[in-house]
C-alpha positions in Angstrom: 21.2 233.2 117.4 19.8 235.5 120.0 16.1 235.7 119.6 15.9 238.9 121.7 17.9 240.8 119.0 15.3 239.9 116.4 12.5 241.0 118.7 14.1 244.3 119.5 14.9 245.2 115.9 11.2 244.8 115.0 10.1 247.0 117.9 12.6 249.7 116.8 11.0 249.7 113.4 7.6 250.0 115.0 8.8 253.0 117.0 9.9 254.9 113.9 6.6 254.1 112.1 4.6 255.2 115.2 5.8 258.8 115.0 4.5 259.1 111.5 1.2 257.6 112.5 0.3 260.4 114.9 -0.5 262.7 112.0 -3.4 260.4 111.2 -5.3 261.2 114.4 -7.1 264.1 115.9 -5.2 266.6 118.0 -7.1 265.4 121.1 -6.8 261.7 120.4 -6.2 259.8 123.7 -3.5 257.1 123.5 -2.6 254.0 125.4 0.0 254.3 128.2 3.7 253.4 128.1 6.5 254.4 130.4 10.1 254.2 131.4 10.7 253.3 135.1 11.1 256.9 136.3 7.9 257.9 134.4 5.9 255.1 135.9 7.0 256.0 139.5 5.6 259.5 138.9 2.4 258.3 137.2 -1.0 258.9 138.8 -4.3 258.1 137.2 -5.7 261.3 138.7 -3.1 263.4 137.0 -3.1 261.6 133.7 -5.8 263.1 131.5 -5.8 260.1 129.1 -6.0 257.4 131.8 -9.8 257.4 131.9 -9.9 256.2 128.3 -7.5 253.3 129.0 -9.7 251.5 131.5 -11.4 248.2 130.6 -14.9 247.9 131.9 -15.4 244.2 131.0 -15.1 241.6 133.7 -13.2 238.4 133.0 -15.7 235.8 131.8 -15.8 232.3 133.2 -14.9 229.5 130.8 -15.5 225.8 130.4 -14.3 222.9 128.3 -17.5 220.8 128.3 -20.7 220.1 130.3 -18.7 218.8 133.3 -15.4 220.8 133.2 -15.2 224.5 134.2 -11.9 226.3 133.9 -10.5 228.4 136.7 -7.4 228.8 138.8 -8.4 225.7 140.9 -9.0 223.4 137.9 -6.5 220.6 137.4 -4.0 222.0 134.9 -4.6 221.5 131.2 -2.4 222.4 128.2 -2.9 225.9 127.0 -1.6 228.6 124.7 -0.2 232.1 125.5 -0.2 234.5 122.5 2.1 237.5 122.3 0.7 240.0 119.9 2.1 243.4 118.7 -1.0 244.9 117.1 0.5 248.4 117.0 3.5 250.5 117.8 4.2 251.2 121.5 3.5 254.9 121.0 0.5 256.6 119.5 -1.8 253.6 120.0 -5.3 255.0 120.1 -7.0 254.1 123.3 -10.4 253.0 121.9 -10.0 252.0 118.3 -9.4 253.2 114.8 -11.2 254.7 111.8 -10.0 251.9 109.4 -10.5 248.2 108.9 -6.8 247.8 108.1 -5.8 247.1 111.7 -5.4 243.8 113.3 -8.4 242.1 115.0 -8.0 238.6 116.6 -10.9 236.1 116.1 -9.6 232.8 117.7 -9.8 233.6 121.4 -11.2 230.1 122.1 -7.8 228.6 121.8 -5.7 230.9 124.0 -5.6 231.4 127.8 -3.4 234.5 127.9 -3.1 237.5 125.6 0.1 239.5 126.0 0.2 242.9 124.4 3.8 242.9 123.2 5.7 246.1 123.0 8.3 248.4 124.5 11.5 249.9 123.1 14.5 252.0 124.2 13.1 254.9 122.1 9.6 255.1 123.7 9.2 253.2 126.9 9.7 249.7 128.3 6.6 249.2 130.4 3.4 248.7 128.3 0.0 247.9 129.7 -2.5 246.3 127.3 -4.8 248.7 125.4 -8.3 248.8 126.9 -10.2 247.5 123.8 -7.9 244.5 123.6 -8.5 243.8 127.3 -12.3 244.1 126.7 -12.2 241.5 123.9 -10.0 239.2 125.9 -12.1 239.4 129.0 -15.3 238.8 127.1 -13.8 235.5 125.9 -12.4 234.5 129.3 -8.8 235.3 128.3 -6.4 236.9 130.7 -4.9 240.2 129.4 -1.2 240.8 130.2 1.1 243.9 130.0 4.8 243.8 129.1 7.9 244.9 130.9 10.8 244.7 128.4 14.5 245.3 129.2 16.2 245.4 125.8 19.7 244.1 125.2 22.4 246.8 125.7 23.5 246.7 122.1 20.0 247.8 121.1 19.5 250.6 123.6 19.0 248.7 126.8 20.4 250.3 129.9 21.5 248.6 133.1 20.2 251.6 135.0 16.7 250.8 134.0 17.0 247.4 135.7 18.5 248.9 138.8 15.6 251.5 139.0 13.1 248.7 138.5 14.5 246.6 141.4 14.9 249.4 144.0 14.1 248.0 147.4 13.1 250.2 150.3 14.4 249.7 153.8 10.9 248.4 154.8 11.3 245.6 152.2 8.9 247.1 149.7 9.5 247.5 146.0 8.1 250.8 144.7 7.9 249.6 141.1 6.1 246.4 142.0 3.5 248.6 143.8 3.1 250.7 140.7 2.7 247.7 138.4 -0.1 246.5 140.7 -1.7 250.0 140.8 -1.7 250.2 137.0 -3.2 246.7 136.5 -5.9 247.4 139.1 -6.7 250.8 137.6 -6.9 249.7 134.0 -8.5 246.3 134.9 -6.1 243.8 133.3 -4.6 240.6 134.8 -0.8 240.8 135.2 2.6 241.4 133.7 5.1 239.6 131.4 8.7 240.3 132.5 11.3 240.0 129.8 14.8 240.9 131.2 17.5 240.8 128.5 19.8 243.6 129.6 23.2 242.1 130.4 26.4 243.2 132.3 24.5 243.8 135.5 26.4 244.4 138.7 25.5 242.9 142.0 23.0 240.2 142.9 20.3 241.3 140.5 19.0 237.7 140.0 18.4 237.3 143.7 16.8 240.8 143.9 14.5 240.0 140.9 13.3 236.9 142.8 12.6 239.1 145.8 10.8 241.6 143.6 8.5 238.8 142.2 7.8 237.4 145.7 6.7 240.8 146.8 4.5 241.3 143.8 2.9 237.9 144.3 2.3 238.4 148.0 0.5 241.8 147.4 -1.7 240.9 144.5 -3.6 238.2 142.7 -2.2 239.3 139.4 -0.5 236.9 137.1 3.2 236.8 136.3 4.7 235.6 133.1 8.5 235.0 133.0 10.6 234.8 129.9 13.6 232.4 129.8 16.5 234.9 129.5 17.9 236.0 132.9 19.4 233.3 135.1 20.1 233.0 138.8 23.5 234.7 138.8 22.1 237.8 137.0 23.5 236.9 133.6 21.3 236.8 130.4 21.8 233.3 129.0 18.8 231.7 127.2 18.5 228.2 128.5 15.8 226.9 126.1 14.4 224.8 128.9 13.5 224.9 132.6 16.6 224.0 134.6 18.4 224.7 137.9 19.7 228.1 136.5 16.2 229.6 136.0 13.8 227.5 138.1 14.0 230.2 140.8 11.8 232.4 138.6 9.3 229.6 138.3 9.0 228.0 141.7 10.9 228.9 144.9 10.3 226.1 147.5 6.6 226.4 148.2 6.2 229.7 146.4 4.7 230.0 142.9 6.9 232.6 141.3 5.4 232.6 137.8 2.1 231.3 136.4 3.6 231.0 133.0 7.2 230.2 132.2 7.9 231.1 128.6 10.7 228.8 127.2 13.0 230.4 124.6 12.7 229.1 121.0 15.9 227.1 120.4 14.9 223.9 122.3 15.0 220.3 121.2 12.6 217.6 122.3 14.9 216.5 125.1 14.9 220.1 126.5 11.1 220.0 126.8 11.1 216.4 128.2 13.6 217.5 130.9 11.6 220.6 131.6 8.5 218.6 132.2 10.3 216.3 134.7 11.7 219.2 136.6 8.4 221.0 136.8 6.8 217.9 138.3 9.6 217.5 140.8 9.0 221.1 141.9 5.3 220.3 142.5 4.1 222.1 139.4 2.3 221.1 136.2 4.2 220.8 133.0 1.4 222.7 131.4 2.6 225.9 133.3 5.6 225.7 130.9 5.1 227.3 127.5 7.4 226.3 124.7 7.9 229.3 122.5 7.5 229.3 118.8 8.5 232.4 116.7 6.1 233.0 113.8 6.9 236.7 113.3 8.2 236.7 109.8 6.5 233.7 108.1 3.3 233.1 110.1 1.8 229.7 109.1 4.7 229.1 106.8 7.2 228.9 109.6 9.0 225.5 110.1 8.2 224.2 113.6 9.5 221.3 115.6 6.0 219.8 115.9 7.4 216.4 117.0 8.6 218.1 120.3 5.2 219.7 120.9 2.5 217.2 119.8 2.0 213.4 120.3 -1.1 211.4 119.4 -3.2 214.4 118.6 -2.5 216.4 121.8 0.2 218.5 123.5 3.2 216.3 124.5 5.5 217.9 127.1 4.5 221.5 127.6 1.9 224.1 126.7 2.7 226.5 123.8 3.8 230.1 123.7 3.2 231.9 120.3 5.4 234.9 119.6 3.8 237.4 117.2 0.6 235.5 116.3 -0.6 238.7 114.6 1.8 237.8 111.7 -1.4 236.7 109.9 -2.0 240.4 109.4 1.6 241.3 108.7 2.0 238.8 105.8 -1.2 240.0 104.2 -0.5 242.1 101.1 -3.9 243.9 101.1 -4.5 244.1 104.9 -8.2 243.6 104.1 -10.2 241.7 106.7 -11.0 239.0 104.1 -7.4 238.3 103.4 -6.3 238.5 107.0 -9.0 236.1 108.1 -8.1 233.6 105.4 -4.6 233.6 107.0 -6.1 233.2 110.4 -7.9 230.0 109.4 -4.7 228.5 108.0 -2.8 229.6 111.1 -5.1 228.1 113.7 -6.7 225.2 111.8 -3.6 224.0 110.0 -2.3 225.1 106.6 -0.7 223.7 103.5 2.7 222.2 103.2 5.5 224.7 102.2 8.9 224.1 100.8 12.0 225.3 102.8 15.7 224.8 102.4 15.4 221.8 104.8 12.6 220.2 102.8 8.8 220.2 103.0 7.2 221.6 106.1 3.6 221.1 107.1 1.9 223.7 109.4 -0.3 221.7 111.8 -1.9 224.6 113.6 -3.6 224.3 117.0 -7.4 223.5 116.6 -6.8 219.8 116.2 -4.6 219.6 119.3 -6.3 221.9 121.9 -9.8 221.8 123.0 -11.6 225.1 122.4 -12.8 227.0 125.5 -16.2 228.6 125.6 -17.9 231.3 127.8 -21.5 230.6 126.7 -22.7 229.2 130.0 -25.4 231.7 131.1 -28.2 233.7 129.6 -28.8 235.9 127.8 -26.4 235.3 124.9 -26.5 237.3 121.7 -24.1 237.5 118.8 -24.3 239.4 115.5 -21.0 237.7 114.4 -19.4 241.2 114.7 -15.7 240.8 114.0 -14.8 244.0 115.7 -14.3 246.1 112.6 -16.3 247.2 109.6 -16.5 249.2 106.4 -19.9 250.5 107.6 -22.1 250.0 110.6 -25.6 248.6 110.4 -28.4 248.3 113.0 -31.1 245.7 112.2 -30.2 245.8 108.5 -30.1 249.6 108.2 -26.8 251.4 107.5 -26.2 254.1 110.1 -22.6 254.8 109.1 -20.6 254.4 105.9 -17.3 255.1 107.6 -14.7 252.4 108.4 -14.1 251.6 112.0 -12.2 249.2 114.3 -13.0 248.6 117.9 -12.5 245.2 119.6 -14.5 246.4 122.6 -17.6 245.6 120.7 -16.4 242.4 119.0 -18.9 239.6 119.6 -18.2 236.2 121.0 -17.4 234.5 117.6 -18.1 230.9 116.7 -16.2 228.2 118.7 -15.5 226.3 115.5 -14.2 228.4 112.6 -15.0 226.5 110.5 -14.7 222.7 110.8 -16.5 221.8 107.6 -16.0 219.8 104.4 -15.0 222.6 102.0 -16.1 220.5 99.0 -19.7 220.8 100.4 -19.8 224.3 101.9 -17.6 227.4 102.2 -18.0 229.0 105.6 -16.4 232.4 106.5 -17.1 235.9 107.7 -18.7 238.3 105.3 -17.6 241.9 105.6 -19.9 243.3 102.9 -23.2 243.0 104.7 -24.4 242.7 108.3 -27.6 242.7 110.3 -26.0 244.7 113.1 -22.3 245.7 113.2 -19.8 245.3 110.4 -19.9 241.6 109.5 -22.0 238.5 109.3 -21.5 234.8 108.6 -21.6 233.5 105.1 -22.2 229.9 104.0 -21.9 229.1 100.3 -23.6 225.8 99.8 -22.4 223.3 97.3 -23.9 220.1 98.7 -25.7 219.3 101.9 -23.5 220.2 104.9 -23.2 220.5 108.6 -21.5 223.5 110.2 -20.8 223.4 114.0 -20.9 226.9 115.5 -20.9 227.3 119.3 -20.0 225.1 122.2 -22.5 226.0 125.0 -23.4 225.0 128.6 -26.9 226.4 129.0 -29.1 224.8 131.6 -32.6 223.9 130.3 -34.3 224.0 133.7 -36.6 226.5 131.9 -37.7 227.0 128.4 -35.1 228.9 126.3 -36.1 231.2 123.4 -33.9 230.9 120.3 -33.8 233.8 117.8 -32.1 233.6 114.4 -31.8 236.4 111.9 -30.9 235.2 108.4 -31.4 235.6 104.7 -30.8 233.2 101.8 -30.0 233.5 98.1 -30.6 230.6 95.6 -32.0 227.1 96.0 -30.6 226.6 99.5 -32.3 226.0 102.8 -31.0 226.4 106.3 -31.8 224.8 109.6 -30.3 225.4 113.1 -29.6 222.4 115.2 -29.3 222.3 119.0 -27.5 219.3 120.6 -28.5 218.5 124.2 -26.3 216.9 126.9 -28.2 213.6 126.6 -27.3 213.3 122.9 -30.7 214.4 121.5 -30.6 216.9 118.6 -33.4 219.4 118.0 -33.7 221.1 114.6 -35.3 224.3 113.6 -36.0 225.3 110.0 -35.2 228.9 108.9 -37.7 230.6 106.6 -36.3 231.5 103.2 -36.0 235.2 102.6 -34.0 237.6 100.4 -33.9 240.2 103.2 -33.0 239.9 106.9 -35.8 237.9 108.7 -36.1 237.0 112.3 -37.0 233.4 113.2 -38.1 232.5 116.8 -38.2 229.1 118.4 -38.7 227.5 121.8 -36.2 225.1 123.2 -38.2 223.1 125.7 -37.1 222.6 129.3 -35.7 219.3 130.5 -34.7 218.1 133.9 -30.9 217.9 134.3 -30.4 218.8 130.7 -28.0 221.3 129.1 -27.8 222.8 125.6 -24.3 221.7 124.6 -23.9 222.7 121.0 -25.4 224.9 118.3 -24.8 224.6 114.6 -26.3 225.0 111.2 -27.2 222.6 108.3 -27.5 223.7 104.7 -29.2 221.8 101.9 -28.8 222.7 98.3 -26.9 225.3 96.4 -26.8 229.0 97.2 -25.7 231.5 99.9 -26.9 231.8 103.5 -26.1 234.9 105.6 -26.4 234.6 109.4 -26.9 238.0 111.0 -27.9 237.2 114.6 -28.2 234.3 117.0 -29.6 234.8 120.5 -30.7 232.7 123.5 -33.0 234.1 126.1 -34.9 232.6 129.1 -36.9 235.6 130.1 -37.6 239.2 129.1 -34.7 241.5 130.0 -35.1 244.5 132.2 -34.8 247.7 130.2 -31.3 249.1 130.8 -30.8 252.5 132.2 -29.4 255.1 129.8 -26.9 257.3 131.6 -26.9 261.0 131.5 -23.7 262.4 130.0 -21.5 265.4 129.6 -19.7 266.5 126.5 -16.4 268.3 126.0 -15.8 269.6 122.4 -12.7 270.4 120.4 -13.7 272.3 117.3 -11.8 272.7 114.1 -13.0 274.1 110.8 -16.1 272.1 109.7 -15.5 269.3 112.3 -15.2 268.7 115.9 -13.8 266.0 118.3 -15.7 265.0 121.4 -15.0 263.6 124.8 -18.2 262.0 126.2 -18.4 261.3 129.9 -21.2 259.1 131.3 -22.4 259.8 134.8 -22.7 256.1 135.5 -22.1 252.8 133.8 -23.5 249.4 134.6 -21.9 246.0 134.0 -22.9 244.4 130.7 -24.6 247.6 129.5 -23.4 249.4 126.4 -24.1 252.9 125.2 -24.7 253.6 121.5 -23.9 257.1 120.4 -25.3 258.9 117.4 -25.7 262.4 115.9 -28.2 263.9 113.5 -26.6 265.3 110.3 -27.7 268.2 108.2 -30.3 266.0 106.5 -31.6 265.0 110.0 -30.3 261.4 109.4 -29.2 259.4 112.4 -25.4 258.6 112.1 -23.7 256.0 114.3 -20.7 257.3 116.2 -19.7 254.4 118.4 -20.7 251.9 121.0 -19.0 251.5 124.4 -19.2 250.1 127.9 -16.6 252.7 129.1 -17.4 255.7 131.3 -15.4 258.0 129.0 -15.4 257.7 125.2 -13.6 259.6 122.5 -15.3 260.5 119.2 -12.7 261.5 116.6 -14.7 263.5 114.1 -18.1 264.9 113.5 -18.7 267.0 110.5 -20.3 270.3 111.3 -21.9 273.0 109.1 -23.0 275.3 112.0 -22.4 275.6 115.7 -25.0 273.0 116.7 -24.6 269.2 117.2 -27.6 267.1 118.1 -26.5 263.9 119.9 -28.4 260.8 120.9 -27.4 258.2 123.4 -29.2 254.9 124.0 -28.3 252.1 126.4 -28.3 248.4 125.2 -28.0 245.3 127.3 -25.9 242.3 126.2 -29.1 240.6 125.2 -30.0 243.4 122.9 -32.7 245.2 124.9 -32.6 248.9 124.4 -33.1 251.7 127.0 -34.6 255.0 126.5 -33.0 257.6 124.2 -31.4 260.7 125.8 -30.9 263.6 123.5 -28.5 266.5 124.0 -28.0 269.6 121.8 -24.4 270.8 122.0 -23.7 274.5 121.1 -20.1 274.7 119.9 -20.0 278.5 120.1 -20.3 278.5 123.9 
């Protein structure tokens, strides 16, 4: 079985669906980029009117495992996960989100190290950078965001000419396409490329030329390179299902690191991974730079997996893990509602029930019990509204400012580290998509008996007092307290006042020499429901952020208009909230962004005037001044 054929057939289906989807969007909707090689070579950000909407403005956050272990490129290698996701078709993928909750949003960033936006087809384009809002969410969680270069098999549209164009080498030794890949990643602010070369019947020394191409790319950038186990040293496409002497040249070439991630094809046996581990070490590399692929595209957490080859004694055994199509949690959902999709996510990542296959019973082990979760909560301020990145409405401090559906991972909060490691006979813990304090979701605990609910792994220095704010409400005979575990083992507890409406609770975590705040969690007592709407940690009053001046370009239709909003300046870690005043003079939320350019898909209009408001907001929640602009559509 050739796994590439399965992959390609799915992408062909995506392409057909994508053409129909364009009708859902406004005439001036900007889309994420994709190219064939010739198109990429001609591309210029200055000449691409939509490129400004495809730039991520979120820096890659630093991560840690515990109080003593930070994670960076110089850390001793540890086992990890790379997740390949295909959240949308290659074409007509809106640059900055959707007007529906029935799109995929990923909540388990703490278990992956690389996100690959999977895509590409012979119908549309074979070079696909990650969409900006996916990169924003990945970077906020310390995850590297990777684009895809996909050369399909010939029988499904792949052309040898595309490989030859890709590997053109100038007389001066440069590779024009490599330079362009670097330019795109630098312009759009993502972290590297996944190369999947599965086009066969190539003429000449294409394997050797590909190795030279990768060397050139590595020498001229700090971008990451992910290589898929398909092409071998003599230019043929033969899936090896392991690292061996036929493909090691794309992993390590003498003292040169060729690929940061080597994605092993799916048909391996345990001995393949054992041999791969030995060879990686002989080459001076860590076995954790090898990622054994598992294909979960069609069955998600019901997929039979060779867990015995992957895990031993509660941890990864021979290699890291590469997940193909982890967004299958969305695909298998019949309703596509966030509630149903999230229930699938919990089974996928935390472990699910046994299922019957033609080979017998199969148990899905998941990943949470075998990989240590990473965290980015290592500096102040920190604030979360448990915003999942989508909603059926949008609230601010308990007031509804929009009743329209939305989806934008750029404003997804850092979600709980542990989702949710609880005794379900004592408490049910999940996201609630029917109410929020700010955003489109909150946390919901349904108490049955007294229970403890770990939430966030933290590494916050207590060299100064830290202010803890918690916004919550309760229903029934249930009480809530927040606990804070310190690095010396001490646990501080803070009782939350009962209230049927959202109520803020403020506490002081006292300073302590050489102490860190290591964990935050909740305890429930009694029966009832608890809603958590906000949790924040502050050490000092934030400076009020500067709200940027802005320009507006309008595209009017009958009774509605689309807008392009351009901010004069944007600052790191500062959002802009956008609103308009409707005919009843009510403030309506339009969006929230860190980007310099933002698209608004639809404002209903009854005359030629739109009154806009923009207000900056820091990551700690401090608001800037409001700037108002009246837009005359008749001019």
